[in-house]
C-alpha positions as CSV (number, residue, x, y, z in Angstrom):
1,M,18.7,8.8,-7.1
2,P,17.2,12.1,-9.0
3,T,14.6,14.1,-6.9
4,L,12.1,16.5,-8.1
5,E,11.6,20.3,-6.7
6,W,8.9,22.4,-7.1
7,I,7.4,25.3,-5.5
8,G,5.7,24.5,-2.4
9,K,7.5,20.8,-1.7
10,S,9.0,21.9,1.9
11,K,5.6,23.1,2.9
12,V,3.7,20.3,1.9
13,I,6.4,17.1,2.3
14,N,5.3,16.1,5.9
15,H,2.1,18.0,5.2
16,H,0.1,14.9,6.2
17,Q,1.5,14.9,9.7
18,D,-0.3,18.0,10.2
19,V,-3.9,17.1,9.0
20,P,-6.4,16.9,12.2
21,F,-7.3,13.4,12.9
22,R,-11.1,13.1,12.6
23,V,-13.1,10.3,13.6
24,L,-15.5,8.4,10.9
25,E,-19.4,8.9,10.9
26,R,-21.4,5.7,9.8
27,K,-24.1,7.9,7.9
28,Y,-26.4,4.6,6.7
29,S,-25.8,1.0,5.7
30,F,-27.3,-0.7,2.4
31,D,-27.1,-4.4,1.5
32,E,-29.8,-6.6,-1.0
33,N,-32.6,-5.5,1.3
34,G,-32.2,-2.0,0.9
35,Q,-30.8,1.4,2.5
36,H,-31.0,1.4,6.6
37,D,-30.1,3.7,9.5
38,E,-28.8,0.0,11.7
39,D,-25.1,-0.6,11.2
40,N,-25.1,-4.4,8.8
41,G,-21.0,-4.9,9.9
42,S,-20.4,-4.0,6.9
43,E,-16.2,-4.0,6.3
44,N,-16.9,-2.3,2.8
45,M,-17.3,1.2,3.2
46,I,-17.9,4.3,1.4
47,I,-16.2,7.7,2.6
48,R,-17.4,11.4,1.7
49,G,-15.2,13.7,2.4
50,D,-11.6,15.2,1.7
51,N,-9.5,11.6,0.8
52,L,-6.2,13.2,2.4
53,E,-8.0,13.6,5.7
54,A,-10.1,10.5,5.3
55,L,-6.6,8.3,4.6
56,K,-5.7,10.0,8.2
57,A,-8.5,8.3,9.6
58,L,-8.3,5.1,8.3
59,L,-4.8,4.5,9.8
60,P,-5.5,3.6,13.2
61,R,-7.6,0.7,11.9
62,Y,-5.9,-0.1,8.6
63,E,-2.3,1.1,8.7
64,G,-0.4,-1.6,6.9
65,R,-3.1,-3.7,6.1
66,V,-4.3,-2.6,2.4
67,K,-3.1,-5.1,-0.3
68,C,-3.6,-3.4,-3.0
69,I,-4.8,0.1,-4.1
70,Y,-5.8,1.2,-7.4
71,I,-6.4,5.4,-7.5
72,D,-7.4,7.5,-10.9
73,P,-6.5,11.1,-9.2
74,P,-6.5,14.1,-11.8
75,Y,-4.3,13.6,-14.9
76,N,-3.6,17.7,-14.6
77,T,-4.1,18.1,-18.2
78,G,-5.8,21.4,-17.9
79,N,-9.3,21.2,-18.9
80,E,-10.7,18.8,-15.8
81,G,-11.5,21.7,-13.3
82,W,-9.7,20.5,-10.3
83,V,-9.5,22.3,-7.1
84,Y,-6.3,22.4,-5.1
85,N,-7.5,23.1,-1.0
86,D,-5.1,21.7,1.2
87,N,-5.4,23.6,4.0
88,V,-1.3,24.4,4.5
89,N,-0.4,27.1,6.4
90,D,1.9,28.7,3.7
91,P,1.4,31.9,1.6
92,K,2.3,31.0,-1.2
93,I,-0.1,27.8,-1.6
94,K,-3.2,29.8,0.8
95,K,-3.0,32.3,-2.4
96,G,-4.4,30.0,-4.8
97,L,-6.3,27.6,-3.3
98,G,-9.8,26.9,-3.9
99,E,-9.3,28.0,-7.5
100,V,-10.0,25.8,-10.1
101,V,-6.6,24.7,-11.3
102,G,-5.9,25.8,-15.4
103,K,-3.2,25.4,-17.8
104,E,-2.4,28.6,-16.8
105,G,-2.0,29.0,-13.2
106,E,-2.1,32.9,-11.9
107,D,0.3,32.1,-8.4
108,L,1.6,28.3,-8.7
109,T,1.6,26.7,-11.9
110,R,-0.4,23.5,-12.6
111,H,2.1,20.9,-12.1
112,D,3.0,22.6,-8.3
113,K,0.1,22.7,-7.4
114,W,-0.9,18.3,-8.3
115,L,2.4,18.1,-6.9
116,C,1.4,19.3,-3.8
117,M,-1.7,17.7,-3.8
118,M,-0.8,14.1,-4.3
119,Y,2.8,14.1,-2.2
120,P,0.8,14.1,1.3
121,R,-1.5,11.7,0.0
122,L,0.9,8.8,-1.4
123,K,2.9,9.2,1.9
124,L,-0.3,8.3,3.7
125,L,-0.9,5.8,1.1
126,Q,2.2,4.0,1.2
127,K,1.3,3.7,5.1
128,L,-2.2,2.2,4.7
129,L,0.2,-0.7,2.2
130,A,0.3,-3.9,3.6
131,D,4.5,-5.2,3.5
132,D,3.2,-7.5,0.9
133,G,0.4,-4.7,-1.2
134,V,0.9,-2.8,-4.3
135,I,0.1,0.4,-5.8
136,F,-1.6,1.2,-8.8
137,I,-1.4,4.8,-10.0
138,S,-3.2,5.6,-13.2
139,I,-2.1,8.8,-15.0
140,D,-1.1,9.9,-18.5
141,D,1.8,11.7,-20.4
142,T,1.1,15.0,-18.1
143,E,2.1,14.0,-15.1
144,Y,3.5,10.6,-15.4
145,A,7.6,12.0,-15.1
146,N,6.7,13.9,-12.4
147,L,4.6,11.2,-10.3
148,K,7.9,8.6,-11.1
149,L,9.9,11.0,-9.2
150,I,7.8,11.7,-6.5
151,C,6.7,7.9,-5.9
152,D,10.6,7.3,-6.2
153,E,10.9,9.3,-3.2
154,I,8.2,8.6,-1.4
155,F,7.8,4.1,-1.9
156,G,11.7,4.2,-2.9
157,S,13.1,3.2,-6.1
158,N,13.9,0.0,-5.5
159,C,10.1,-1.0,-5.2
160,F,9.0,0.4,-8.5
161,V,7.4,-2.3,-9.9
162,S,6.4,-1.2,-13.9
163,N,5.0,1.4,-16.0
164,I,1.8,-0.5,-18.1
165,S,0.8,0.5,-21.1
166,W,-3.2,0.2,-21.0
167,Q,-5.1,0.4,-24.4
168,R,-7.4,2.5,-24.1
169,T,-8.7,2.7,-27.2
170,Y,-10.6,0.4,-29.4
171,S,-10.4,1.8,-32.8
172,T,-7.4,4.2,-33.6
173,R,-8.6,8.0,-34.3
174,N,-7.8,9.7,-38.0
175,D,-8.7,13.1,-36.4
176,S,-5.6,13.9,-34.1
177,K,-2.8,16.3,-35.5
178,G,0.4,14.6,-34.3
179,I,1.0,10.7,-32.9
180,V,-2.7,9.4,-31.8
181,N,-2.1,8.4,-28.0
182,E,-4.0,5.0,-27.8
183,V,-2.7,4.4,-24.3
184,E,-2.2,5.5,-20.7
185,H,0.4,4.8,-17.9
186,L,-0.2,2.3,-14.6
187,V,2.4,3.1,-12.7
188,V,3.0,0.3,-10.3
189,Y,5.2,0.6,-6.8
190,S,5.3,-2.3,-4.1
191,K,5.6,-1.7,-0.3
192,Q,8.5,-3.8,-0.1
193,P,11.2,-4.7,-2.8
194,N,11.1,-7.7,-5.1
195,W,7.0,-8.4,-4.9
196,S,5.9,-10.7,-7.3
197,P,3.0,-10.4,-8.9
198,N,0.0,-13.4,-9.5
199,K,0.5,-15.6,-12.6
200,L,-2.6,-15.2,-15.2
201,P,-4.7,-18.0,-15.9
202,R,-2.9,-19.9,-19.3
203,T,-4.7,-19.3,-22.7
204,A,-5.5,-22.1,-25.2
205,E,-2.9,-20.7,-27.7
206,M,0.1,-21.3,-25.2
207,D,-0.9,-24.7,-24.2
208,S,-1.2,-25.6,-27.8
209,I,2.7,-25.9,-28.0
210,Y,2.7,-28.6,-25.4
211,K,2.1,-32.4,-27.6
212,N,2.8,-35.5,-26.6
213,P,4.8,-37.1,-29.6
214,D,6.5,-40.1,-27.4
215,N,3.0,-40.9,-25.5
216,D,4.5,-39.6,-22.3
217,D,2.1,-39.6,-19.1
218,M,1.1,-36.0,-19.7
219,P,1.9,-32.9,-22.5
220,W,5.2,-31.2,-23.0
221,A,7.5,-28.4,-24.6
222,S,10.2,-29.1,-25.8
223,D,12.9,-26.8,-23.8
224,N,16.3,-25.5,-24.0
225,P,19.0,-27.7,-21.7
226,F,21.3,-25.5,-21.2
227,A,21.2,-22.4,-18.3
228,P,23.2,-18.7,-18.3
229,G,26.4,-18.5,-15.8
230,A,28.8,-20.8,-17.0
231,F,31.4,-19.0,-15.6
232,T,30.6,-19.3,-12.0
233,H,28.8,-22.5,-12.1
234,Q,32.0,-24.4,-13.8
235,G,31.1,-27.6,-11.6
236,M,28.0,-27.7,-14.0
237,V,30.2,-27.6,-17.3
238,Y,30.7,-31.1,-18.4
239,A,30.5,-33.4,-21.3
240,I,27.9,-36.3,-21.9
241,Q,28.1,-39.1,-24.5
242,H,25.7,-38.8,-27.1
243,P,23.8,-43.0,-26.6
244,F,23.4,-42.5,-30.5
245,T,26.4,-41.7,-32.1
246,G,28.3,-41.6,-29.0
247,K,29.6,-37.7,-29.8
248,L,30.4,-35.8,-27.1
249,L,27.9,-32.8,-26.2
250,Y,28.7,-29.8,-24.3
251,P,27.2,-26.4,-23.7
252,T,26.9,-24.0,-26.0
253,N,29.8,-20.9,-25.0
254,G,28.9,-19.6,-21.8
255,R,26.3,-21.7,-20.7
256,C,26.2,-25.0,-18.5
257,W,23.8,-27.7,-17.7
258,T,20.4,-27.3,-16.2
259,F,21.2,-29.8,-13.1
260,E,23.9,-31.0,-11.6
261,Q,26.1,-34.4,-12.5
262,T,24.1,-36.5,-10.1
263,Q,21.2,-35.6,-11.7
264,M,22.0,-35.7,-15.1
265,L,23.5,-39.0,-15.0
266,E,19.8,-40.8,-13.7
267,F,18.6,-38.9,-16.7
268,M,20.8,-40.5,-19.0
269,R,20.7,-43.7,-17.5
270,G,17.6,-43.9,-18.9
271,W,18.9,-44.2,-22.6
272,G,21.5,-46.6,-21.1
273,N,24.1,-47.7,-18.9
274,Y,26.4,-44.7,-18.0
275,E,29.2,-43.6,-15.5
276,L,31.1,-40.8,-14.2
277,R,34.7,-40.6,-15.9
278,E,37.3,-38.7,-15.8
279,L,38.3,-36.7,-19.4
280,D,41.0,-34.8,-20.3
281,D,38.9,-32.3,-21.7
282,S,40.0,-28.8,-19.9
283,H,40.6,-27.3,-23.2
284,E,36.8,-27.6,-24.0
285,R,35.2,-26.9,-20.6
286,A,37.5,-23.5,-20.5
287,T,36.4,-22.6,-23.6
288,V,32.7,-23.4,-22.7
289,C,33.2,-21.5,-19.8
290,G,35.4,-18.5,-21.0
291,V,38.6,-18.8,-19.2
292,K,42.0,-19.9,-19.8
293,D,42.8,-24.0,-19.7
294,D,44.4,-23.7,-16.9
295,E,41.8,-21.5,-14.6
296,V,38.9,-23.7,-15.4
297,R,37.6,-25.8,-12.5
298,Q,39.6,-29.5,-12.4
299,G,38.0,-32.9,-10.8
300,V,34.4,-32.1,-12.7
301,K,33.8,-35.3,-14.5
302,A,32.2,-36.6,-18.0
303,I,28.8,-38.4,-18.2
304,I,30.1,-41.2,-20.6
305,L,28.7,-44.6,-22.0
306,S,30.0,-47.5,-20.1
307,E,29.4,-50.1,-23.1
308,P,30.5,-50.0,-26.7
309,I,28.5,-47.2,-28.9
310,E,26.8,-50.4,-31.0
311,V,25.7,-51.9,-28.2
312,A,24.2,-48.5,-26.3
313,A,22.8,-47.1,-30.1
314,A,20.5,-50.4,-29.7
315,K,19.2,-49.8,-27.0
316,A,18.6,-45.9,-27.1
317,R,17.0,-46.9,-30.5
318,E,14.8,-49.2,-28.7
319,I,13.6,-46.8,-26.2
320,Y,13.0,-44.4,-29.0
321,N,10.9,-46.3,-30.6
322,R,9.4,-47.4,-28.0
323,G,8.4,-43.9,-26.4
324,K,8.2,-42.1,-23.2
325,W,11.2,-40.4,-23.2
326,P,13.8,-39.4,-20.4
327,K,13.3,-36.0,-19.7
328,F,16.3,-34.9,-21.7
329,Y,15.7,-36.5,-25.1
330,F,17.2,-36.3,-28.5
331,T,15.6,-34.7,-31.7
332,K,15.9,-35.6,-35.4
333,N,15.0,-39.4,-35.0
334,G,17.5,-39.5,-32.4
335,F,20.1,-38.1,-34.3
336,G,20.0,-34.6,-33.6
337,G,21.1,-32.0,-30.8
338,I,19.5,-33.0,-26.8
339,R,16.5,-30.5,-25.8
340,R,14.5,-30.9,-21.8
341,K,11.2,-31.5,-21.9
342,T,9.1,-29.3,-19.5
343,Y,5.4,-30.4,-18.9
344,L,2.5,-28.6,-19.3
345,E,1.7,-29.4,-15.3
346,N,4.9,-27.5,-14.1
347,V,4.7,-24.3,-15.8
348,G,2.2,-22.8,-14.1
349,G,0.2,-19.8,-15.3
350,K,1.6,-16.7,-17.7
351,L,3.4,-14.0,-15.7
352,P,1.8,-10.3,-16.9
353,T,3.6,-8.3,-18.9
354,N,3.8,-4.4,-18.9
355,F,1.4,-3.8,-22.2
356,W,-2.6,-4.6,-20.9
357,A,-4.8,-5.0,-24.0
358,F,-8.8,-3.8,-24.2
359,T,-9.2,-7.1,-25.0
360,E,-8.5,-7.7,-21.6
361,T,-9.4,-5.0,-19.6
362,G,-12.0,-2.9,-21.6
363,H,-11.6,0.4,-23.1
364,T,-12.8,4.3,-22.1
365,D,-16.3,3.5,-24.6
366,E,-17.4,0.2,-22.9
367,A,-16.6,2.1,-19.1
368,K,-19.2,5.0,-20.5
369,K,-21.5,2.4,-21.6
370,E,-21.3,0.1,-18.8
371,M,-22.1,4.0,-16.7
372,L,-25.3,3.9,-19.2
373,A,-26.6,1.2,-18.5
374,I,-26.3,1.6,-14.9
375,F,-27.8,4.8,-14.6
376,D,-30.7,4.0,-17.0
377,G,-29.2,5.9,-19.9
378,K,-27.9,8.8,-18.4
379,A,-24.6,10.1,-18.5
380,T,-23.7,11.0,-15.3
381,F,-19.7,10.6,-14.9
382,D,-17.2,11.7,-17.8
383,T,-14.1,9.9,-17.6
384,P,-15.0,6.1,-15.9
385,K,-12.7,3.4,-16.4
386,P,-14.2,-0.1,-17.0
387,H,-14.8,-2.5,-14.4
388,R,-12.7,-5.3,-16.3
389,L,-9.5,-3.1,-16.0
390,I,-9.9,-2.9,-11.9
391,E,-10.4,-6.7,-12.3
392,F,-7.6,-7.2,-14.0
393,V,-5.6,-5.3,-11.3
394,L,-6.9,-7.4,-8.9
395,K,-6.3,-10.5,-10.3
396,V,-2.5,-10.0,-10.4
397,A,-1.9,-8.2,-7.1
398,G,-5.0,-9.3,-4.7
399,N,-6.3,-13.0,-3.1
400,E,-10.2,-13.6,-2.3
401,N,-9.7,-12.3,1.2
402,S,-7.9,-8.8,-0.4
403,L,-8.6,-5.4,1.3
404,I,-8.3,-2.8,-2.1
405,L,-8.5,0.9,-1.5
406,D,-9.4,3.4,-4.0
407,S,-9.1,7.3,-2.7
408,F,-10.1,8.7,-5.8
409,A,-13.1,7.0,-6.2
410,G,-15.1,8.8,-8.8
411,S,-18.1,6.7,-10.2
412,G,-16.8,3.7,-8.1
413,T,-15.7,0.8,-10.4
414,T,-13.4,-0.4,-7.8
415,A,-16.5,-1.6,-5.8
416,H,-18.1,-2.8,-9.3
417,A,-15.1,-4.9,-9.6
418,V,-14.7,-6.1,-6.2
419,L,-18.2,-7.2,-5.8
420,N,-18.3,-8.8,-9.2
421,M,-15.2,-11.1,-8.3
422,N,-16.4,-11.9,-5.4
423,K,-20.1,-13.2,-6.9
424,A,-17.6,-15.1,-9.6
425,D,-15.3,-16.9,-6.8
426,G,-17.0,-16.6,-3.7
427,G,-14.7,-14.5,-2.7
428,H,-14.3,-12.3,0.4
429,R,-12.4,-8.9,-1.1
430,K,-13.4,-5.7,0.8
431,F,-13.1,-2.2,-0.2
432,I,-13.0,0.8,0.8
433,L,-13.6,4.2,-1.7
434,V,-13.0,7.5,-0.8
435,E,-14.8,10.5,-3.3
436,M,-14.5,14.1,-2.0
437,M,-17.0,15.3,-4.7
438,D,-20.9,16.3,-3.4
439,Y,-21.9,13.0,-6.2
440,A,-20.1,10.3,-3.4
441,D,-23.3,9.8,-2.6
442,S,-25.9,10.2,-5.9
443,I,-23.2,8.5,-8.1
444,T,-20.1,6.5,-6.5
445,A,-22.6,4.8,-3.8
446,E,-25.6,4.6,-5.9
447,R,-23.7,2.8,-8.6
448,V,-22.6,0.7,-5.7
449,K,-26.4,-0.2,-4.6
450,R,-27.5,-0.5,-8.4
451,V,-24.7,-3.1,-8.8
452,I,-25.3,-4.9,-5.4
453,R,-29.1,-5.2,-6.2
454,G,-29.3,-5.6,-10.3
455,Y,-30.1,-3.2,-13.2
456,G,-31.2,-2.7,-16.3
457,E,-35.0,-4.3,-17.7
458,G,-35.4,-7.1,-19.6
459,K,-32.7,-8.7,-22.1
460,N,-30.5,-5.6,-20.6
461,A,-31.2,-6.8,-17.2
462,V,-28.2,-7.7,-14.9
463,E,-28.2,-9.8,-12.3
464,G,-27.2,-8.1,-9.0
465,T,-24.2,-8.9,-7.2
466,G,-25.2,-9.1,-3.8
467,G,-22.9,-7.7,-1.2
468,N,-22.9,-4.7,1.2
469,F,-22.0,-1.5,2.3
470,S,-21.4,1.2,4.7
471,F,-21.4,5.2,3.5
472,Y,-19.7,7.4,6.2
473,D,-19.0,11.0,6.6
474,L,-15.8,12.8,8.2
475,G,-16.8,13.9,11.5
476,E,-15.2,15.6,14.1
477,P,-11.8,16.1,14.8
478,L,-10.3,14.1,17.8
479,L,-8.4,16.9,19.1
480,V,-9.4,21.2,19.2
481,G,-5.9,22.5,20.1
482,D,-4.6,21.0,22.9
483,C,-7.6,19.2,24.3
484,L,-9.5,15.9,23.1
485,N,-12.8,17.1,21.6
486,E,-15.8,16.1,24.1
487,A,-17.9,15.9,21.4
488,V,-16.4,12.6,19.7
489,A,-17.6,9.5,21.1
490,P,-15.1,7.8,23.7
491,E,-14.7,4.3,21.6
492,K,-13.6,6.6,19.0
493,I,-10.4,8.0,21.0
494,R,-10.1,4.4,22.7
495,E,-9.4,2.9,19.2
496,Y,-7.2,5.8,18.6
497,I,-5.0,5.6,21.6
498,W,-4.8,1.7,21.1
499,F,-3.6,2.1,18.1
500,M,-0.9,4.9,18.4
501,E,0.1,2.6,21.1
502,T,0.2,-1.1,19.6
503,K,0.3,-0.2,15.8
504,Q,-2.7,-3.2,16.1
505,P,-6.2,-2.8,15.2
506,Y,-8.3,-2.4,18.3
507,A,-11.3,-4.6,19.3
508,T,-13.7,-3.6,22.5
509,S,-12.0,-5.1,25.6
510,S,-14.2,-7.7,27.3
511,G,-12.5,-7.0,30.8
512,G,-14.2,-6.3,33.8
513,N,-12.6,-2.7,34.0
514,P,-14.7,0.0,31.7
515,Y,-11.4,2.0,31.2
516,Y,-9.5,-1.4,29.8
517,L,-8.1,-1.2,26.2
518,G,-6.4,-4.5,26.2
519,K,-3.0,-5.9,26.2
520,H,-0.1,-6.3,24.2
521,N,3.2,-7.8,24.6
522,S,2.2,-8.4,28.4
523,I,1.5,-4.7,28.9
524,G,-2.1,-3.4,30.0
525,Y,-3.9,-0.5,28.5
526,Y,-6.0,2.0,30.4
527,F,-7.6,5.4,28.9
528,Y,-9.4,6.7,31.7
529,Y,-11.3,9.3,30.7
530,E,-14.7,10.8,31.3
531,P,-16.0,14.1,29.5
532,Q,-17.7,15.8,31.7
533,R,-15.3,15.0,34.6
534,V,-11.5,15.2,35.7
535,T,-10.3,11.6,36.4
536,V,-7.4,11.0,38.6
537,L,-5.3,7.7,39.2
538,D,-5.0,7.1,42.6
539,Y,-5.4,3.6,44.5
540,T,-9.1,3.4,44.6
541,F,-8.5,3.3,40.6
542,L,-5.8,0.8,40.7
543,A,-8.2,-0.9,42.8
544,T,-10.0,-1.9,40.3
545,I,-7.3,-3.5,37.8
546,T,-7.8,-7.1,37.7
547,E,-5.8,-8.1,34.6
548,K,-2.7,-9.8,35.2
549,T,0.1,-7.5,32.7
550,S,4.0,-7.6,33.3
551,G,3.4,-3.9,33.0
552,T,0.9,-1.1,32.7
553,I,0.2,2.5,30.9
554,I,-2.7,4.3,32.2
555,Y,-4.3,7.6,30.5
556,A,-5.7,10.4,33.0
557,D,-6.4,14.3,33.6
558,R,-4.5,14.0,36.8
559,C,-2.5,11.6,39.2
560,S,-2.1,11.5,43.1
561,I,1.0,8.7,42.9
562,T,4.6,9.5,43.4
563,E,6.5,8.5,40.5
564,D,9.1,6.4,42.9
565,K,5.4,4.1,43.8
566,L,4.6,3.8,40.5
567,A,7.9,2.8,39.1
568,Q,7.6,-0.1,42.0
569,M,4.4,-1.3,40.6
570,G,5.3,-1.2,36.7
571,I,2.9,1.5,35.8
572,V,3.6,4.6,33.4
573,F,1.2,7.5,34.0
574,K,0.4,9.2,30.6
575,K,-1.7,13.2,30.7
576,I,-4.2,13.7,29.3
577,P,-4.5,15.3,26.6
578,R,-0.6,16.3,26.8
579,D,1.0,12.5,26.4
580,I,-1.6,11.7,23.8
581,S,0.5,10.9,20.5
582,R,-0.6,12.8,17.3
583,L,-0.8,11.1,13.5
C-alpha cells in the first residue's frame, strides 16, 4: 500500500499518545429556559479548546461510541490564516509553531504542517468511532490526495467508502481563468470494512416506472430474469419452454436464471402444467456457461410443458387475458421474451451516490444567508456549511439515536443539523462539538442557542427546535509529571481509571465502599485515593470490602500486605500513580 512521507511524520504519528489528558470542566448549561450554572444533564456538548486535547479528553467516555463524525478542517489553500501549534518535541517542528500557515513556509512547508496537524487528530477520531461508525471529511483539491493517503494508513484502505463530490455552488462563475471548480470532496471512511449506508427516501420520479398493466395486487416494474455467474452457477443454467410458442429459452451467454429449478418450476406452473425433464442440451448449456460440451455440469433438468403446446398455449392465453400474471411473464402480448416482476414494496429506498447536488444538500451561498438570518444580518463566519449538507450526511450514516462528533465545529452547523432532525422526527441524536478559536462561545455556541430558542422576526421568524447543551472548557491535566494533579476532582480521576481498566463508560458506583469503582467481567475495582493523605492497602481497608467478585484490583499509594497474601486472596495491588496507565 502506498504511504506518504513528509517532514515531521516520524514525530507526529504517535503524538496523540504524548498529549496530556485533560479533564472537561462544564462552564454552563443551556436549554429553552436560557443559560444557567446548574447542570441540566444534557448529553450534548460544546467544548472550547484545542481539538487534539479535547478528543483525548473524550476517550474515557466515548471511545468506540461515536456513530458519525463530520469534520471540516482547514483546506490549506494558503489564504485561511490557520496556525499549527501542537506541542511536538522536535526542533524542526517547534521552529514553525505559532506562525500563521501561508502559501510559503519558512521552515516546514504548509503541506507538511497540515499533515502534522491532521495525523494525530485522525488517529484519535478513529479510536472514537463505533464499529459501525463512519467519518466524513470535507476537503478540496489542495489536500485531497494527501488526505486520502494518510486516511488509508490510519483507517485502512479497505475501509475507504467513497469520495463524494458535493456541488457547493448553484451558479457557474464566468470570471474564472481555468476550469470552474463547482464541487468539493467529502472523503468517507468507515471503522470496519464493508460498511453499508442507509437508503434514502424514494422520489416520485423513481416510483413512476412502477405500473400495474395486469391488475396485480401492487405496482411492479419489468426486471432482468437473469443474473451473472453462469460459469460458477451451472446448475442454474437450464432450458424453460415458452408456454405460448413452445420455444426453449436459455439465459443469455455468461448469465444464469435468478432462481434455481424448483423455484422456477413453481413460477412457471402459474402459466400451465410444467415438469422437470432431462434434455440432451449439453451443447446449448455449455455455450451459455462458456465451457466445452464435456465440461458442463451434467444432470441439470429443463422445465418443460407436460401437455401439448396447443393445449398449453390456450391455457396461457387465458391467464394472460385474465391478468395478475406470475412473477415471470412474457412480453409482446405473450409472444415475446421472458421478464421478471419487481414489486415496488420490495425495492426499499434509493442508495446514495457519490454526487450530491445542491438541490438536496444546499450550497455555500445558502449557508452564508442562513448565518446572516441567525445573527440578525451580521456577517460572523466566512466559510459556513449549509445545515442541509450535514443533515444529508446523517441521513446516509446515522439513525435517530446516533452520537455525532464534529471536532472542527466552526459556526456550529453540525449541531444545527442535529437539532433540526430531532425536531422533525422526534429523534434523540446527540452532538459533540469542539472549537478551539475564541469564537467558540460567541459564534459556535451562540448559533446553537438561537437555533434552540428560535430566531428572526415577522415573516422571517424561524421557530426554535428545542433541545439543550452544556458548554465545556478543557480543564487541568490529570497528571503533572509523575504525580496525580490534586487540583483534579477525584470523580474525574475515577472515571479515567475505570476506563483505562475496562474500556467502558463510567457510571457512579452505588456500592457501600466509597472507593469502589464497580465490577466488570466479575472483577471488582477500587481506587483508594485521597488528595491530602497517603492511602495504604492493609487489612483494615480489606475489611471494608463487601462486594462479591471473583477477583479484585485495588489502587492505593502503598500496600502493607505481602504479595503472597494478596495472591491467595485474588487481589492485585496497583500503586498510585506509578501503575496508572497513560492514554
